[in-house]
Each structure stands twice: as C-alpha cells, then as structure tokens.
C-alpha positions in Angstrom: -12.7 13.0 6.3 -12.5 16.8 4.7 -10.7 16.0 1.9 -13.1 13.2 1.2 -16.0 15.5 1.3 -14.2 18.1 -0.9 -13.7 15.4 -3.5 -17.1 14.0 -3.6 -18.1 17.6 -4.3 -15.9 19.3 -6.5 -14.8 15.8 -8.4 -16.9 13.2 -8.2 -17.1 12.9 -12.2 -12.8 12.0 -12.2 -13.3 9.2 -9.4 -12.1 5.8 -11.0 -13.4 4.1 -7.6 -15.6 4.8 -4.8 -14.4 7.0 -1.8 -13.2 4.4 1.1 -12.9 4.9 4.6 -10.3 3.2 6.8 -11.4 4.2 10.4 -11.3 2.5 14.2 -14.0 0.0 14.8 -17.0 1.0 16.4 -15.9 0.9 20.3 -14.8 3.5 22.6 -10.8 4.1 22.2 -8.9 2.1 25.0 -6.8 4.3 27.2 -3.7 2.3 27.0 -1.4 3.1 24.1 -0.6 -0.6 23.5 -4.3 -1.6 23.0 -5.0 1.9 21.2 -2.6 0.5 18.8 -4.5 -2.9 18.1 -7.6 -0.6 16.7 -5.9 2.2 14.6 -6.1 1.8 11.2 -2.7 0.7 10.3 -0.3 1.6 6.8 -1.3 -2.6 6.1 -5.1 -1.9 6.6 -4.7 1.4 4.6 -3.3 -0.4 1.9 -5.6 -3.4 1.4 -8.6 -0.9 1.5 -7.1 0.6 -1.3 -6.1 -2.6 -3.2 -9.9 -3.8 -2.6 -11.5 -0.5 -4.0 -9.1 -0.9 -7.4 -10.1 -4.1 -8.1 
C-alpha cells in the first residue's frame, strides 16, 4: 500500500494503467494455516490482476 501511495503521489503522470490492489477478501483471517492459504492472494491472483489491468 505504501508503494502504491508513493507512486500515486510522485509519478501519477507516468502510470499507463490504474493502481490495483490484490488483497484478501473482507472476512476475518482464519486461525488455521490451511484455511488461511485459501484466502491469501496467490501469485496466480497477482498475475491475473496485472493482466486485467493491462488490457
């Protein structure tokens, strides 16, 4: 979030696509590590979000 904020403040005019966030859903984080893995952003989710933003 901090990197996005700095980019928006300092280099907004250089951006070719909007800043996007890839986050967990708005739900409580499970205590179980196995369940936690299902809601954490994965590399695949990050790649998909970047590809969508670049369309």
